[in-house]
C-alpha positions as CSV (number, residue, x, y, z in Angstrom):
1,M,-3.3,14.7,28.1
2,T,-1.8,13.7,24.7
3,K,-2.2,16.2,21.9
4,K,-4.7,15.0,19.4
5,I,-3.4,14.3,15.9
6,P,-5.4,16.1,13.2
7,D,-7.8,14.1,11.0
8,V,-6.3,12.6,7.9
9,F,-8.3,15.1,5.7
10,V,-6.6,18.0,7.6
11,I,-3.2,16.4,7.1
12,V,-3.6,15.7,3.4
13,F,-5.1,19.1,2.6
14,S,-2.3,20.8,4.6
15,L,0.1,19.0,2.2
16,V,-1.8,20.3,-0.7
17,I,-1.4,23.8,0.6
18,L,2.3,23.1,1.3
19,A,2.8,22.0,-2.2
20,A,1.2,25.2,-3.5
21,V,3.6,27.2,-1.3
22,A,6.5,25.3,-2.9
23,T,5.4,26.5,-6.3
24,W,5.9,30.1,-5.1
25,V,9.2,29.5,-3.4
26,L,11.1,27.0,-5.7
27,P,12.3,27.7,-9.2
28,G,10.6,25.7,-11.9
29,G,12.5,23.2,-13.9
30,R,12.2,20.1,-16.0
31,Y,14.2,17.1,-17.2
32,E,14.1,16.1,-20.8
33,R,12.2,12.9,-21.3
34,K,12.7,10.0,-23.7
35,R,10.5,6.9,-24.3
36,E,12.1,3.6,-23.6
37,E,10.8,0.0,-23.6
38,V,11.2,-1.6,-20.2
39,G,9.8,-5.0,-19.3
40,G,7.6,-5.1,-22.3
41,S,6.0,-1.6,-21.8
42,V,7.0,1.8,-23.1
43,R,7.7,4.4,-20.4
44,E,8.9,8.0,-20.3
45,V,12.3,8.3,-18.5
46,A,14.2,11.3,-17.4
47,V,17.5,12.0,-19.3
48,P,20.4,12.4,-16.8
49,G,22.1,15.8,-17.0
50,S,19.2,17.3,-18.9
51,F,17.6,19.3,-16.1
52,H,17.1,22.9,-16.9
53,V,15.5,25.8,-15.0
54,Q,12.1,27.0,-16.3
55,P,9.7,29.5,-14.8
56,S,7.5,28.0,-12.2
57,R,3.7,28.3,-12.3
58,P,2.6,29.5,-8.8
59,Q,-0.6,27.8,-7.6
60,T,-3.0,29.6,-5.4
61,L,-6.8,29.0,-5.8
62,E,-5.8,25.7,-7.5
63,V,-5.6,24.2,-4.1
64,F,-9.4,24.1,-4.1
65,T,-9.6,22.3,-7.5
66,A,-6.7,20.0,-6.8
67,P,-8.9,17.4,-5.0
68,I,-11.2,17.3,-8.1
69,K,-8.3,16.9,-10.4
70,G,-6.9,14.2,-8.1
71,F,-10.2,12.5,-8.3
72,L,-9.9,12.4,-12.1
73,R,-6.3,11.4,-12.0
74,L,-6.9,8.5,-9.6
75,G,-10.4,7.7,-10.9
76,D,-9.6,4.0,-11.4
77,I,-8.5,3.4,-7.8
78,I,-11.5,5.4,-6.5
79,A,-14.0,3.4,-8.5
80,F,-12.2,0.3,-7.3
81,I,-12.8,1.3,-3.7
82,F,-16.5,2.0,-4.3
83,L,-17.1,-1.2,-6.2
84,V,-15.2,-3.4,-3.7
85,G,-16.9,-1.7,-0.7
86,G,-20.3,-2.1,-2.1
87,S,-19.7,-5.7,-3.1
88,F,-18.3,-6.8,0.3
89,Y,-21.2,-5.1,2.0
90,I,-23.5,-7.4,0.0
91,L,-21.4,-10.3,1.1
92,N,-21.6,-9.2,4.7
93,E,-25.4,-8.9,4.4
94,T,-25.6,-12.6,3.4
95,G,-24.3,-13.5,6.9
96,A,-21.9,-16.0,5.4
97,I,-18.8,-14.2,6.6
98,A,-20.1,-14.1,10.2
99,A,-21.1,-17.7,10.0
100,G,-17.7,-18.7,8.5
101,I,-15.8,-16.8,11.1
102,R,-17.8,-18.5,13.9
103,Q,-16.8,-21.9,12.5
104,L,-13.2,-21.0,12.1
105,V,-12.9,-19.5,15.6
106,A,-14.4,-22.8,17.0
107,K,-11.8,-24.9,15.1
108,L,-8.9,-22.7,16.1
109,E,-9.7,-22.5,19.8
110,G,-6.4,-22.4,21.6
111,R,-4.4,-22.0,18.4
112,E,-5.6,-18.6,17.2
113,Y,-2.0,-17.4,16.9
114,L,-1.4,-19.6,13.9
115,V,-3.5,-17.4,11.7
116,I,-0.9,-14.6,12.0
117,P,2.2,-16.3,10.6
118,I,0.4,-18.3,8.0
119,V,-1.7,-15.5,6.5
120,M,1.1,-12.9,6.7
121,T,3.6,-15.2,5.0
122,F,1.1,-15.8,2.2
123,F,0.5,-12.1,1.6
124,S,4.2,-11.1,1.9
125,F,5.1,-13.7,-0.6
126,F,2.6,-12.4,-3.2
127,G,3.8,-8.9,-2.5
128,A,7.3,-10.0,-3.3
129,V,6.5,-12.1,-6.3
130,F,3.8,-10.1,-8.3
131,G,3.7,-6.8,-6.4
132,M,0.4,-7.3,-4.6
133,C,-0.6,-3.8,-3.4
134,E,-4.0,-2.5,-4.4
135,E,-5.1,-6.1,-4.6
136,A,-4.7,-6.5,-0.8
137,M,-7.1,-3.7,0.0
138,P,-10.4,-5.7,-0.1
139,F,-9.0,-8.3,2.3
140,V,-9.2,-6.0,5.3
141,L,-13.0,-6.4,5.0
142,I,-12.5,-10.1,5.8
143,F,-9.5,-10.0,8.2
144,V,-10.6,-7.2,10.5
145,P,-13.8,-9.1,11.6
146,L,-11.7,-12.3,11.8
147,A,-9.1,-10.6,14.0
148,L,-11.8,-9.2,16.3
149,A,-13.5,-12.6,16.6
150,L,-10.1,-14.1,17.5
151,G,-9.7,-11.7,20.4
152,Y,-7.3,-9.3,18.7
153,D,-8.1,-5.8,17.3
154,S,-8.6,-4.2,13.9
155,I,-5.0,-3.2,13.6
156,V,-4.0,-6.9,13.6
157,G,-6.6,-7.4,10.9
158,V,-5.0,-4.8,8.7
159,C,-1.6,-6.3,9.4
160,L,-2.6,-9.7,8.2
161,S,-3.0,-8.5,4.6
162,F,-2.0,-4.9,4.0
163,L,1.1,-4.7,6.2
164,A,2.3,-8.2,5.1
165,A,1.8,-7.4,1.4
166,G,3.6,-4.0,1.9
167,V,6.7,-5.7,3.5
168,G,6.8,-8.2,0.7
169,F,6.5,-5.4,-1.9
170,A,9.4,-3.5,-0.3
171,G,11.6,-6.5,0.0
172,A,10.6,-8.0,-3.3
173,F,12.8,-10.5,-5.2
174,I,10.6,-10.7,-8.4
175,N,8.0,-7.9,-8.3
176,P,7.7,-6.8,-12.0
177,F,6.2,-3.4,-11.1
178,T,9.2,-2.2,-9.1
179,L,12.2,-4.4,-9.1
180,Q,12.3,-5.5,-12.7
181,I,11.4,-2.0,-14.0
182,A,14.1,-0.5,-11.9
183,Q,16.7,-3.1,-12.9
184,G,15.8,-2.6,-16.6
185,L,16.2,1.2,-16.3
186,A,19.5,0.9,-14.4
187,G,20.9,-1.5,-17.0
188,V,21.1,-4.3,-14.5
189,P,20.2,-7.9,-15.5
190,L,16.6,-8.7,-14.7
191,L,16.2,-10.7,-11.5
192,S,19.9,-10.6,-10.7
193,G,20.9,-10.5,-7.0
194,M,18.1,-12.9,-6.2
195,L,19.8,-14.7,-3.3
196,Y,20.5,-11.6,-1.3
197,R,17.0,-10.3,-2.0
198,V,15.4,-13.5,-0.8
199,I,17.5,-13.2,2.4
200,I,16.2,-9.6,2.9
201,W,12.6,-10.7,2.2
202,L,12.8,-13.6,4.8
203,A,14.4,-11.3,7.4
204,M,11.9,-8.5,7.0
205,T,8.9,-10.8,6.8
206,T,10.1,-12.7,10.0
207,L,10.6,-9.3,11.7
208,V,7.1,-8.1,11.0
209,I,5.4,-11.4,11.8
210,L,7.1,-11.5,15.2
211,W,6.2,-7.9,15.9
212,V,2.6,-8.4,15.1
213,M,2.4,-11.7,17.1
214,I,3.8,-10.0,20.2
215,Y,1.4,-7.1,19.8
216,A,-1.5,-9.4,19.2
217,A,-0.7,-11.5,22.3
218,R,-0.7,-8.3,24.4
219,V,-4.0,-7.1,23.1
220,K,-5.6,-10.5,23.6
221,A,-4.4,-10.5,27.2
222,D,-5.6,-6.9,27.8
223,P,-7.7,-5.4,25.0
224,R,-7.4,-1.9,26.5
225,R,-3.7,-1.8,25.3
226,S,-5.0,-1.4,21.8
227,P,-5.2,2.2,20.4
228,M,-8.4,1.0,18.7
229,Y,-10.1,-0.3,21.9
230,E,-13.0,2.1,22.2
231,L,-13.6,2.0,18.4
232,D,-13.4,-1.7,18.2
233,E,-15.8,-2.5,21.1
234,P,-19.0,-1.6,19.2
235,R,-17.7,-3.7,16.2
236,R,-17.0,-6.7,18.4
237,Q,-20.5,-6.5,19.8
238,E,-22.0,-6.1,16.3
239,L,-20.0,-9.1,15.2
240,A,-21.2,-11.2,18.1
241,R,-24.8,-10.3,17.5
242,A,-24.4,-11.2,13.8
243,Q,-22.9,-14.6,14.8
244,Q,-25.7,-15.3,17.2
245,A,-28.4,-14.3,14.7
246,H,-26.7,-16.5,12.1
247,A,-25.5,-19.4,14.3
248,A,-26.3,-22.3,12.0
249,F,-24.0,-22.7,9.0
250,S,-26.2,-23.4,6.0
251,W,-25.5,-24.6,2.5
252,R,-26.1,-21.0,1.3
253,D,-23.3,-19.8,3.6
254,G,-21.0,-22.5,2.2
255,A,-21.9,-21.5,-1.4
256,C,-21.3,-17.8,-0.6
257,L,-17.9,-18.5,0.9
258,A,-17.1,-20.7,-2.1
259,I,-17.9,-17.7,-4.3
260,L,-15.5,-15.6,-2.2
261,F,-12.7,-18.1,-2.5
262,L,-13.2,-18.5,-6.2
263,G,-13.1,-14.7,-6.5
264,V,-9.8,-14.6,-4.7
265,A,-8.4,-17.5,-6.8
266,G,-9.6,-15.7,-9.9
267,M,-7.9,-12.5,-8.8
268,I,-4.5,-14.3,-8.4
269,V,-4.8,-16.1,-11.8
270,G,-6.0,-12.9,-13.5
271,V,-3.1,-10.8,-12.1
272,V,-0.4,-13.4,-12.7
273,R,-1.6,-14.9,-16.0
274,F,-3.6,-12.2,-17.7
275,Q,-2.1,-9.0,-16.2
276,W,-5.4,-7.9,-14.8
277,Y,-5.4,-4.6,-12.9
278,I,-7.8,-2.2,-11.2
279,V,-10.7,-2.3,-13.8
280,E,-10.7,-6.1,-14.2
281,L,-10.4,-6.7,-10.4
282,A,-13.2,-4.2,-9.6
283,G,-15.4,-6.1,-12.1
284,L,-14.5,-9.4,-10.5
285,F,-15.4,-8.3,-7.0
286,F,-18.6,-6.7,-8.2
287,A,-19.6,-10.0,-9.9
288,M,-18.7,-11.8,-6.7
289,G,-20.9,-9.6,-4.5
290,V,-23.9,-9.8,-6.8
291,S,-23.5,-13.6,-7.2
292,A,-23.2,-14.1,-3.4
293,G,-26.3,-12.0,-2.8
294,A,-28.3,-14.1,-5.4
295,V,-27.1,-17.4,-3.9
296,A,-28.1,-16.2,-0.4
297,G,-31.6,-15.6,-1.6
298,M,-31.5,-11.8,-1.5
299,S,-33.9,-10.0,-3.7
300,P,-32.6,-7.7,-6.5
301,D,-33.8,-4.7,-4.5
302,R,-32.1,-5.8,-1.3
303,I,-28.8,-6.4,-3.2
304,A,-29.0,-3.0,-4.8
305,K,-29.7,-1.3,-1.4
306,A,-26.8,-3.2,0.2
307,F,-24.5,-2.2,-2.5
308,V,-25.4,1.5,-2.2
309,A,-25.0,1.2,1.6
310,G,-21.6,-0.2,1.2
311,C,-20.6,2.6,-1.2
312,K,-21.8,5.2,1.4
313,D,-19.8,3.4,4.1
314,I,-16.6,3.6,2.0
315,A,-17.1,7.1,0.6
316,G,-14.5,8.6,3.0
317,A,-11.9,6.2,1.7
318,A,-12.6,7.3,-1.9
319,L,-12.5,11.0,-1.1
320,I,-9.2,10.8,0.8
321,V,-7.6,9.2,-2.2
322,A,-8.7,12.1,-4.4
323,F,-7.2,14.6,-1.9
324,A,-3.9,12.7,-1.9
325,G,-3.8,12.8,-5.7
326,G,-4.3,16.6,-5.5
327,I,-0.8,17.0,-4.0
328,L,0.8,15.6,-7.1
329,V,-1.4,17.7,-9.3
330,I,-0.3,20.9,-7.6
331,L,3.4,20.0,-7.9
332,E,3.2,19.0,-11.5
333,N,1.1,21.9,-12.6
334,G,3.4,24.3,-10.7
335,N,6.3,22.9,-12.6
336,V,8.4,22.1,-9.5
337,M,8.1,18.3,-9.4
338,D,11.4,17.9,-11.4
339,T,13.0,20.6,-9.3
340,L,12.5,18.6,-6.2
341,L,13.7,15.5,-7.9
342,H,16.8,17.2,-9.2
343,A,17.7,18.6,-5.7
344,M,17.3,15.3,-4.0
345,A,19.3,13.4,-6.7
346,S,22.1,15.9,-6.4
347,L,22.7,15.1,-2.7
348,T,24.2,11.7,-3.5
349,G,27.2,12.9,-5.5
350,N,30.8,12.7,-4.2
351,L,30.1,10.8,-1.0
352,P,31.8,7.7,0.5
353,N,30.1,4.6,-0.8
354,V,28.2,3.5,2.3
355,L,27.0,7.1,2.9
356,A,26.1,7.5,-0.7
357,A,23.9,4.4,-0.5
358,H,22.2,5.7,2.6
359,V,21.7,9.1,1.2
360,M,20.3,7.6,-2.0
361,Y,17.8,5.7,0.2
362,L,16.8,8.9,2.0
363,V,16.3,10.6,-1.3
364,Q,14.0,7.8,-2.5
365,M,12.1,8.1,0.7
366,G,11.6,11.8,0.1
367,V,10.6,11.3,-3.5
368,N,8.1,8.6,-2.3
369,L,6.1,11.2,-0.4
370,F,5.3,13.0,-3.6
371,I,5.3,10.0,-6.0
372,P,3.9,6.9,-4.2
373,S,3.6,4.9,-7.4
374,G,6.5,2.5,-7.6
375,S,6.7,2.1,-11.4
376,T,6.4,5.9,-12.0
377,K,9.1,6.6,-9.4
378,A,11.4,4.0,-11.0
379,A,10.9,5.6,-14.4
380,L,11.7,9.1,-13.0
381,T,14.5,8.3,-10.6
382,M,16.5,5.3,-11.9
383,P,17.9,7.0,-15.0
384,L,19.3,9.6,-12.6
385,M,20.3,7.3,-9.8
386,A,22.1,4.7,-11.9
387,P,24.8,7.2,-13.2
388,L,25.1,8.7,-9.7
389,A,25.8,5.2,-8.3
390,D,28.7,4.9,-10.8
391,L,30.1,8.3,-9.6
392,S,29.7,7.4,-6.0
393,G,31.5,4.1,-6.2
394,I,28.5,1.8,-5.5
395,T,27.0,-0.7,-7.8
396,R,23.8,0.0,-9.7
397,Q,22.4,-3.1,-8.0
398,T,22.8,-1.2,-4.7
399,A,21.0,1.8,-6.2
400,V,18.1,-0.4,-7.2
401,L,17.9,-1.8,-3.6
402,A,17.9,1.8,-2.2
403,Y,15.0,2.5,-4.6
404,Q,13.2,-0.6,-3.4
405,F,13.5,0.3,0.3
406,G,12.7,4.0,-0.2
407,D,9.7,3.2,-2.3
408,G,8.2,0.3,-0.3
409,F,8.4,0.7,3.5
410,T,7.2,4.3,3.9
411,N,4.2,3.5,1.6
412,M,2.6,2.0,4.7
413,I,2.5,5.3,6.6
414,I,2.6,8.2,4.2
415,P,-0.8,10.1,3.8
416,T,-0.1,10.7,0.1
417,S,-0.5,6.9,-0.7
418,G,-4.0,6.3,-2.0
419,V,-3.7,2.6,-1.1
420,T,-2.7,3.3,2.5
421,V,-5.4,5.9,3.3
422,G,-7.9,3.9,1.3
423,T,-7.2,0.7,3.2
424,L,-7.3,2.3,6.6
425,A,-10.6,4.0,5.7
426,M,-12.0,0.6,4.6
427,A,-10.9,-0.9,7.9
428,K,-12.3,2.2,9.8
429,I,-9.0,2.9,11.4
430,P,-8.2,6.6,11.8
431,F,-5.0,7.4,10.0
432,E,-3.6,9.2,13.1
433,R,-4.1,6.0,15.3
434,W,-2.4,3.8,12.7
435,A,0.5,6.3,12.4
436,R,1.0,6.4,16.1
437,W,1.0,2.6,16.3
438,H,3.1,2.0,13.2
439,W,5.9,4.5,13.5
440,P,8.1,2.4,15.8
441,M,8.0,-0.4,13.1
442,Q,9.1,2.2,10.5
443,V,12.1,2.9,12.7
444,A,12.9,-0.8,12.7
445,F,12.5,-1.0,8.9
446,F,14.7,2.1,8.5
447,L,17.5,0.7,10.6
448,A,17.4,-2.7,9.0
449,S,17.5,-1.0,5.5
450,L,20.6,0.9,6.5
451,I,22.3,-2.4,7.5
452,F,21.4,-4.2,4.3
453,L,22.5,-1.2,2.2
454,A,25.8,-0.9,4.0
455,Y,26.6,-4.5,3.4
456,A,25.7,-4.1,-0.3
457,A,27.9,-1.0,-0.6
458,V,30.9,-2.5,1.3
459,T,30.9,-5.7,-0.7
460,S,30.2,-4.0,-4.1
461,W,27.2,-6.3,-4.5
462,Q,26.5,-7.2,-8.0
463,G,24.4,-10.4,-7.5
């Protein structure tokens, strides 16, 4: 019998406790900060060489208030999860998604596999170009039912949007939230090194698409090979009943799906053209859900009840994001966050160039566990890593690539990422099952990253 992996709440709260223990064991410390304009926005960056020891502030009973403070810290993402969950529940109640999936499955009979490369390439591209991350979360509510209807499982549904966007985010060649900020802080020309980064993006995207297609084919041939089999079976049956009860595709269904597609198009335009973020996107999806309910002929009371039911259904996702935020609260309030950062940054000095690039990558992976936000991590680490790259004989461009890899790929599995745990909760996939399925892919990402970094270090890649 395999040992059961603890529930994600147990894992995350254990990390909160571990962070509190660190505040008792580690010395406190802090970097001096200065404000710099990067990419049109002003950020606080650490001043290299300014780290100094300070008293730590041991945290004890604060572990019980950390989730509350994490809730306040990440309130925008939590509100986003509630509004999106409630809005999509309204859309599901219209029956339009079930009817649309029925039509799509009929048209794709014998060619279901085409959905995987087409959709994943689309999401990976947008992850690479404008840093799609939180924006990919709502799509699991569409793609999980679609994957089940096509004979796959809910993991494939999550891969279509979340995993694809994550790979594009990690191997980005334009992403303004990570790549451009890191290049600006490192003193590297913005968007330089484009050709090599496009090659990396193509290679990583191809790798993950082939991986998912092989897995999907195995699950379609034998559904019991899926780690989600017993959890997906009731969902398949529920979906089949919904499709049978809503077999005819009416003009109302078409109108509701048109609202959905207009909402997605509005999201893309808003993010790219008007720099929309969490608040605007949450409002967009809320408007989409209410509009779809009205077009479907639902009464105001029924729309309200459906919205509340959706919020209840998604409450676990919101709570786990708050707990994840509590880890960062403990480390910052305990005054040991910069101590950890300084210790990790110090590891890269006086090493051979290839090894220095690899260690820098490992350091960024370690930092990512505590600071999942890509832009925040760039602001904290790149002012330190750029001079270390000079001392280690590697280019600053390589240091930026190490940051990208360390920031992006592990985001898809770490329990401190609100986007990851929130997406899995929305898809109703237990974190431990996702981790068990996904970790071999992380090994593949890790090995590929080492190869790409070694080439960059050996060739003194400048771009």
